C-alpha positions in Angstrom: 0.0 0.1 -0.3 3.2 2.1 0.4 5.8 0.9 -2.0 3.6 2.6 -5.1 3.3 6.2 -3.6 6.9 6.0 -2.3 8.3 5.3 -5.7 6.1 8.1 -7.1 7.3 10.4 -4.5 10.7 9.4 -5.3 10.6 9.9 -9.0 8.8 13.1 -8.7 11.2 14.3 -6.0 13.8 16.4 -8.0 11.2 17.6 -10.7 8.4 19.3 -8.2 9.4 22.0 -6.2 9.8 22.0 -2.2 6.4 24.1 -1.9 4.4 21.6 -3.9 5.2 19.0 -1.6 4.7 20.6 1.3 1.1 21.7 0.3 0.5 18.4 -0.8 1.9 16.8 2.8 -0.1 18.9 4.7 -3.1 18.6 2.7 -3.0 14.6 3.2 -2.4 14.8 6.3 -5.3 17.2 7.0 -8.0 15.1 4.9 -6.2 11.7 6.9 -6.3 13.1 10.3 -10.1 15.0 9.7 -11.7 12.0 8.3 -10.3 9.1 11.1 -11.7 11.1 13.7 -15.3 9.9 13.7 -14.8 6.4 12.6 -15.4 3.2 14.7 -14.8 0.5 12.0 -11.3 -0.7 11.9 -10.6 -0.4 8.3 -11.6 2.8 7.8 -9.1 4.2 10.7 -6.9 2.7 8.9 -7.4 3.7 6.0 -7.7 7.2 7.2 -4.4 6.9 8.9 -2.5 5.7 5.9 -3.6 8.8 4.3 -2.4 10.9 6.6 1.0 8.8 7.1 1.3 9.5 3.3 1.0 13.2 3.6 3.9 13.1 6.5 6.0 11.2 4.1 5.3 13.5 1.6 6.5 16.5 3.7 9.8 14.2 4.9 10.5 13.7 1.4 11.2 17.4 0.8 13.6 17.7 3.8 15.7 14.2 3.6 15.4 10.9 1.9 17.2 9.0 4.5 14.4 10.2 6.9 11.9 9.2 4.6 13.3 5.7 4.7 13.4 5.4 8.2 10.1 6.9 8.3 8.7 3.8 6.0 10.0 1.4 7.8 8.5 2.3 11.5 5.4 2.7 9.9 5.5 -0.6 8.6 6.5 -2.0 11.8 3.7 -0.3 13.8 0.9 -1.0 10.9 2.2 -4.9 11.0 1.9 -4.9 15.3 -1.8 -3.4 15.0 -2.8 -5.6 12.4 -1.7 -8.9 14.2 -3.0 -7.7 17.3 -6.5 -7.4 15.5 -6.2 -10.6 14.0 -5.5 -12.5 16.8 -8.3 -10.5 18.8 -10.7 -11.0 16.0 -12.0 -7.1 16.4 -13.6 -5.3 13.4 -14.6 -2.6 15.1 -13.7 -0.3 18.2 -16.3 -1.8 20.0 -14.7 -5.4 19.7 -11.5 -4.0 21.0 -13.6 -3.1 24.3 -13.7 -6.8 25.2 -10.5 -7.7 24.3 -9.3 -6.8 27.8 -10.7 -9.8 29.6 -9.2 -12.1 27.2 -5.3 -10.6 27.1 -4.7 -7.8 29.2 -1.1 -8.0 27.6 -2.6 -7.8 23.8 -5.0 -4.8 24.6 -1.8 -2.9 26.2 0.5 -3.4 22.7 -2.4 -2.7 20.7 -3.1 0.8 22.6 0.7 1.3 22.6 1.1 0.8 18.8 
């Protein structure tokens, strides 16, 4: 989900101005952040989170590409841990995650921290 946009960012990074990347990153972060605020379904929250993170990556790409790769790796680690936690707990909505505390408190803490 991130490799195709990342490759497009790398290809167009030298051809577009820094202000365009910053504006694109700001708009994407705002849309992703505001869109995910009132969601209860996990898929929609993760989709808006992906939009917001793409904005952060576009913003970072205009500053330093080394930090961009580190940001991508951190994002992949975080989303993998969240997805694995959701798969283990069989949660599909936010309401489902409220009942995971009784089954596995450690898994719930890891999910909240991720």
